C-alpha positions as CSV (number, residue, x, y, z in Angstrom):
1,X,-14.5,-31.9,-3.5
2,X,-13.7,-28.4,-3.3
3,X,-9.8,-27.8,-2.7
4,X,-9.0,-27.0,1.2
5,X,-7.3,-23.4,1.2
6,X,-5.7,-22.1,4.6
7,X,-8.0,-19.2,4.2
8,X,-11.1,-21.9,4.2
9,X,-9.3,-23.6,7.5
10,X,-9.0,-20.5,9.1
11,X,-12.3,-19.8,8.4
12,X,-13.8,-22.7,9.6
13,X,-11.3,-22.4,12.5
14,X,-13.0,-19.2,13.6
15,X,-16.6,-20.1,13.0
16,X,-15.9,-23.3,15.3
17,X,-14.2,-20.7,17.7
18,X,-17.1,-18.5,17.6
19,X,-20.2,-21.0,18.3
20,X,-18.2,-22.3,21.4
21,X,-18.1,-18.8,22.8
22,X,-21.6,-18.1,22.0
23,X,-20.9,-15.7,19.2
24,X,-21.8,-15.9,15.9
25,X,-19.3,-16.2,13.1
26,X,-18.9,-12.7,10.8
27,X,-21.5,-13.2,8.0
28,X,-19.9,-13.0,4.5
29,X,-20.9,-10.5,1.7
30,X,-20.4,-7.1,2.0
31,X,-18.4,-5.4,4.9
32,X,-20.1,-1.5,3.9
33,X,-23.6,-3.0,4.3
34,X,-22.3,-4.9,7.6
35,X,-20.6,-1.8,9.2
36,X,-24.0,0.3,8.8
37,X,-26.1,-2.5,10.2
38,X,-24.0,-2.7,13.0
39,X,-23.4,1.1,13.6
40,X,-25.8,1.5,16.4
41,X,-24.4,-1.1,18.1
42,X,-21.0,0.3,17.6
43,X,-22.5,3.8,19.3
44,X,-23.8,1.8,22.0
45,X,-20.6,-0.1,22.5
46,X,-18.5,3.5,22.7
47,X,-21.1,4.7,25.4
48,X,-21.8,8.0,23.5
49,X,-18.3,8.8,23.1
50,X,-18.2,8.5,19.5
51,X,-20.0,10.6,16.6
52,X,-21.5,9.8,13.5
53,X,-19.9,7.8,11.5
54,X,-19.3,8.8,7.6
55,X,-18.4,5.2,6.5
56,X,-16.9,5.0,2.8
57,X,-15.6,2.5,0.4
58,X,-11.7,2.4,-0.8
59,X,-10.3,0.7,-3.8
60,X,-7.1,0.7,-2.0
61,X,-7.8,-1.2,0.9
62,X,-7.2,-4.7,1.6
63,X,-8.5,-7.2,4.0
64,X,-12.3,-6.3,2.9
65,X,-12.7,-3.9,6.2
66,X,-15.2,-1.2,6.1
67,X,-13.8,2.1,7.2
68,X,-15.3,5.1,8.5
69,X,-14.4,8.8,9.3
70,X,-16.0,10.1,13.0
71,X,-15.1,12.3,16.1
72,X,-14.6,10.9,19.7
73,X,-15.8,13.2,22.3
74,X,-13.1,12.6,25.7
75,X,-14.5,12.4,29.1
76,X,-13.3,16.0,29.8
77,X,-15.2,17.3,26.9
78,X,-12.0,17.3,24.2
79,X,-12.6,15.8,21.3
80,X,-10.3,13.9,18.3
81,X,-10.9,13.2,14.9
82,X,-11.0,9.2,14.3
83,X,-11.6,6.4,11.9
84,X,-13.5,3.4,12.8
85,X,-12.5,0.1,11.0
86,X,-14.3,-3.3,11.0
87,X,-13.9,-6.0,10.7
88,X,-10.4,-6.3,12.2
89,X,-7.9,-9.3,11.4
90,X,-6.4,-11.0,14.5
91,X,-3.0,-10.1,13.7
92,X,-3.8,-6.4,12.9
93,X,-6.0,-6.1,15.6
94,X,-3.6,-7.3,18.3
95,X,-0.6,-5.0,16.9
96,X,-2.5,-1.9,16.6
97,X,-4.0,-2.1,20.1
98,X,-1.0,-3.6,21.8
99,X,1.0,-1.1,20.7
100,X,-1.5,1.8,20.2
101,X,-4.0,1.8,23.1
102,X,-3.6,4.5,25.5
103,X,-5.2,6.4,28.1
104,X,-6.7,10.0,27.4
105,X,-4.5,11.4,30.2
106,X,-1.3,10.4,28.2
107,X,-2.7,11.4,25.0
108,X,-1.0,14.8,24.2
109,X,2.0,13.5,26.4
110,X,5.6,13.0,24.5
111,X,5.0,9.3,25.4
112,X,1.6,9.4,23.4
113,X,2.6,11.6,20.7
114,X,6.0,9.9,20.3
115,X,3.7,6.3,19.5
116,X,5.2,5.0,15.9
117,X,1.7,3.5,15.2
118,X,-1.9,5.1,15.4
119,X,-3.2,5.8,18.8
120,X,-6.1,3.7,19.9
121,X,-9.4,5.2,21.7
122,X,-11.1,2.2,21.8
123,X,-11.6,-1.3,20.4
124,X,-13.2,-5.0,21.1
125,X,-13.1,-8.4,19.7
126,X,-17.0,-8.8,19.2
127,X,-19.8,-6.5,18.2
128,X,-23.4,-7.2,18.4
129,X,-23.0,-11.3,19.1
130,X,-20.7,-11.2,16.2
131,X,-17.2,-12.1,16.7
132,X,-15.8,-9.4,15.2
133,X,-12.8,-7.5,16.1
134,X,-13.0,-3.6,15.7
135,X,-11.2,-0.6,16.9
136,X,-11.1,3.4,16.8
137,X,-8.3,5.0,16.0
138,X,-7.0,8.6,15.6
139,X,-7.3,10.1,12.5
140,X,-4.0,11.0,10.9
141,X,-3.5,14.0,9.1
142,X,-2.7,12.9,5.3
143,X,-1.5,12.1,2.7
144,X,0.8,9.5,3.0
145,X,4.6,9.9,2.5
146,X,4.5,8.5,-0.9
147,X,3.2,12.1,-1.7
148,X,6.6,13.7,-0.6
149,X,9.2,10.9,-1.7
150,X,12.8,12.5,-1.0
151,X,15.6,11.7,1.2
152,X,14.7,12.9,4.3
153,X,11.3,11.3,4.0
154,X,13.5,7.7,3.7
155,X,15.0,8.3,7.1
156,X,12.2,9.4,8.5
157,X,10.6,6.0,7.6
158,X,13.7,4.1,8.6
159,X,14.0,5.6,11.9
160,X,10.1,5.0,12.5
161,X,10.7,1.4,11.6
162,X,13.6,1.3,14.1
163,X,11.1,2.8,16.8
164,X,8.5,0.2,15.6
165,X,10.9,-2.5,16.4
166,X,12.0,-1.1,19.9
167,X,8.4,-1.0,20.6
168,X,6.8,-4.3,19.4
169,X,9.6,-5.9,20.9
170,X,8.8,-4.5,24.6
171,X,4.9,-6.0,24.5
172,X,5.9,-9.2,23.0
173,X,8.8,-11.7,23.0
174,X,9.9,-12.6,19.9
175,X,9.1,-16.1,18.9
176,X,8.4,-18.1,15.9
177,X,9.6,-18.8,12.6
178,X,8.2,-16.2,10.8
179,X,8.7,-15.8,6.2
180,X,9.0,-19.2,4.7
181,X,9.2,-18.8,1.1
182,X,10.0,-21.8,-1.3
183,X,12.7,-19.7,-2.8
184,X,13.8,-22.4,-5.8
185,X,10.2,-22.5,-7.1
186,X,10.6,-18.5,-7.5
187,X,13.6,-18.5,-9.2
188,X,12.7,-21.1,-11.3
189,X,9.2,-19.1,-12.3
190,X,11.7,-16.0,-12.7
191,X,13.6,-18.4,-15.4
192,X,10.7,-19.6,-17.1
193,X,8.9,-16.2,-17.2
194,X,11.8,-14.8,-19.2
195,X,10.3,-16.8,-22.1
196,X,7.5,-14.3,-22.6
197,X,7.7,-11.4,-20.4
198,X,8.8,-8.0,-22.2
199,X,11.8,-7.3,-20.1
200,X,15.2,-5.0,-21.3
201,X,18.4,-7.4,-21.2
202,X,16.5,-10.1,-21.4
203,X,20.0,-12.1,-22.1
204,X,21.9,-10.7,-19.3
205,X,18.8,-11.9,-17.2
206,X,19.3,-15.6,-18.4
207,X,23.0,-15.4,-17.3
208,X,22.4,-14.0,-14.0
209,X,19.7,-16.2,-13.3
210,X,21.5,-19.0,-14.4
211,X,24.4,-18.1,-12.0
212,X,22.0,-17.6,-9.3
213,X,20.1,-21.0,-9.8
214,X,23.8,-22.5,-9.5
215,X,24.6,-20.8,-5.9
216,X,21.0,-20.6,-4.5
217,X,22.2,-23.0,-1.8
218,X,24.4,-20.9,-0.8
219,X,22.5,-17.9,-0.8
220,X,19.9,-19.7,0.9
221,X,22.4,-21.3,3.8
222,X,23.0,-17.6,4.8
223,X,19.7,-16.5,4.7
224,X,17.7,-19.5,6.4
225,X,20.4,-18.8,9.4
226,X,19.3,-15.4,10.3
227,X,18.6,-14.8,13.5
228,X,14.6,-14.1,14.1
229,X,14.7,-11.6,16.9
230,X,13.1,-8.8,15.4
231,X,9.2,-8.2,14.8
232,X,9.4,-6.8,11.2
233,X,6.6,-4.4,10.1
234,X,6.2,-6.6,6.7
235,X,5.0,-4.3,4.7
236,X,7.2,-1.2,5.1
237,X,6.6,1.5,2.2
238,X,5.7,5.2,2.3
239,X,2.2,4.3,1.3
240,X,1.8,2.9,4.9
241,X,3.0,5.7,6.7
242,X,1.4,9.3,7.6
243,X,2.4,11.9,10.1
244,X,0.7,13.0,13.0
245,X,-1.0,16.0,13.4
246,X,0.2,18.2,16.5
247,X,-2.5,21.0,15.7
248,X,-1.6,24.8,15.1
249,X,0.0,23.5,12.4
250,X,2.8,21.7,13.6
251,X,3.8,18.3,12.2
252,X,4.5,15.4,14.5
253,X,6.3,12.1,13.7
254,X,5.7,9.4,11.4
255,X,3.7,6.8,12.0
256,X,3.3,3.4,10.4
257,X,0.1,1.6,9.2
258,X,-0.9,-1.2,8.5
259,X,0.2,-3.8,10.7
260,X,-1.3,-7.1,9.1
261,X,1.6,-8.6,8.2
262,X,4.1,-8.4,11.4
263,X,6.1,-11.3,11.5
264,X,9.2,-12.5,13.7
265,X,12.3,-12.1,11.1
266,X,15.5,-10.3,11.2
267,X,15.5,-6.3,11.0
268,X,17.4,-6.3,7.6
269,X,14.1,-7.5,5.7
270,X,12.2,-4.2,6.7
271,X,15.6,-2.8,5.5
272,X,15.5,-4.2,1.9
273,X,12.0,-4.2,1.7
274,X,12.2,0.0,1.5
275,X,15.3,-0.1,-0.5
276,X,14.1,-2.4,-3.2
277,X,11.2,0.1,-3.7
278,X,14.0,2.9,-5.1
279,X,15.9,0.4,-7.2
280,X,14.4,2.0,-10.4
281,X,15.4,5.6,-9.2
282,X,18.5,4.9,-6.6
283,X,18.9,8.6,-7.0
284,X,15.9,9.4,-4.7
285,X,17.9,8.0,-2.1
286,X,20.8,10.4,-2.3
287,X,23.4,9.6,0.3
288,X,21.3,7.1,2.4
289,X,22.0,3.8,2.1
290,X,18.4,1.8,4.2
291,X,20.3,-1.1,5.8
292,X,23.1,1.3,7.3
293,X,20.8,3.9,8.3
294,X,18.2,1.8,9.7
295,X,21.1,-0.3,11.9
296,X,22.4,3.5,12.9
297,X,18.7,3.7,14.6
298,X,18.7,0.7,16.3
299,X,21.9,0.9,17.7
300,X,21.2,4.0,19.1
301,X,18.1,3.2,20.6
302,X,19.7,0.2,22.4
303,X,18.9,-2.7,20.1
304,X,21.3,-5.3,19.7
305,X,22.3,-6.7,16.2
306,X,22.7,-10.4,15.8
307,X,24.2,-12.0,12.8
308,X,26.3,-10.3,10.1
309,X,23.2,-7.6,8.5
310,X,25.9,-6.9,5.7
311,X,25.8,-10.4,4.4
312,X,22.0,-11.3,5.1
313,X,21.3,-8.0,3.6
314,X,23.1,-9.1,0.2
315,X,21.3,-12.3,0.2
316,X,17.8,-10.8,0.8
317,X,18.3,-8.6,-2.1
318,X,19.9,-11.5,-4.5
319,X,16.9,-13.6,-3.6
320,X,13.9,-10.6,-4.2
321,X,16.1,-9.5,-7.7
322,X,15.8,-12.5,-8.8
323,X,12.0,-12.4,-8.5
324,X,11.5,-9.5,-10.7
325,X,10.8,-11.7,-13.7
326,X,8.3,-14.1,-11.4
327,X,6.5,-11.1,-10.4
328,X,6.4,-8.9,-13.6
329,X,2.9,-8.8,-14.0
330,X,2.0,-7.4,-10.7
331,X,5.5,-5.3,-9.8
332,X,7.0,-4.9,-13.2
333,X,8.7,-1.8,-14.9
334,X,11.2,-1.1,-17.4
335,X,13.2,0.9,-15.1
336,X,12.7,-1.6,-12.3
337,X,13.7,-4.7,-14.0
338,X,17.4,-2.6,-15.1
339,X,17.7,-1.9,-11.1
340,X,17.0,-5.1,-10.0
341,X,19.7,-6.6,-13.0
342,X,22.1,-4.3,-11.4
343,X,21.4,-5.1,-7.8
344,X,21.3,-8.9,-8.7
345,X,24.7,-8.7,-10.7
346,X,26.3,-6.4,-8.1
347,X,25.8,-9.0,-4.9
348,X,25.7,-12.4,-6.7
349,X,29.4,-12.7,-6.8
350,X,29.2,-12.8,-2.7
351,X,28.0,-15.9,-3.2
352,X,29.7,-17.5,-6.0
353,X,32.5,-19.8,-6.2
């Protein structure tokens, strides 16, 4: 008997729902070929506003979606460069459309230009008889902001994240448990990994993880009691951010991409997520402290800050740093190992008695 995984259960549920509402489930296989086959139907759904789509394959995309470049002609004859994406997962669809759908009359207004996510020109949750979500969004100028790593960029990303938190909280009340990880298992894997990974300062890692293991319940007591009052982006890094092109050489605000990992949690999750990417090279942050900076922008936006964010951030840092050996195959580097060990040693004392 084959193993029943969450992915298989989700697929089965989607197939059952599709049959109930008279739609066919999305066929498995090459989504690029599926997109090409469904393009005529997509043009019909867009009522002539969508131009010819140039579908492309990309090695960096997750989720198996097909993506294409095109143009969108509005009712007044004006046009915009757009991106078409299908199929889109339910979470990414709900947040992208919920936050980005905007009337053309607001397209060039301060409100439209100020959205922290891509502006959406068209969307739907079925196509060609299939239970398939899709959307057409503005094409951002690019490249992604990871091509301009500097302190100013980090500040901009943190401010945009705070704007995202505010906007997401308006369209939907925060509810749910959010991220749940087996931290005991992960830290155990880290300790085991030290027997075979090639990392600097192995003995110091052994000592630090031994201390973490002894106080892990105290760390988790802090972290698991966190208020879950924010819709966290969940995958916040410069590669998931671009700038809006305002025309005439003007560069607009930072815009966040990839909303497939949005979840309820505490805002320090997003702040430490950004901070962690600079543990290998903290000098790139300059004088900026991501947790303090994001907290400042949230206060200026009128958002309440529940919980002791300093203590919560310390617990999150300790947990994430402690996983570095466990995640070595996918995230490991000599510089990151040294940075993570430094973070672990710097904050662990707060939980050791």
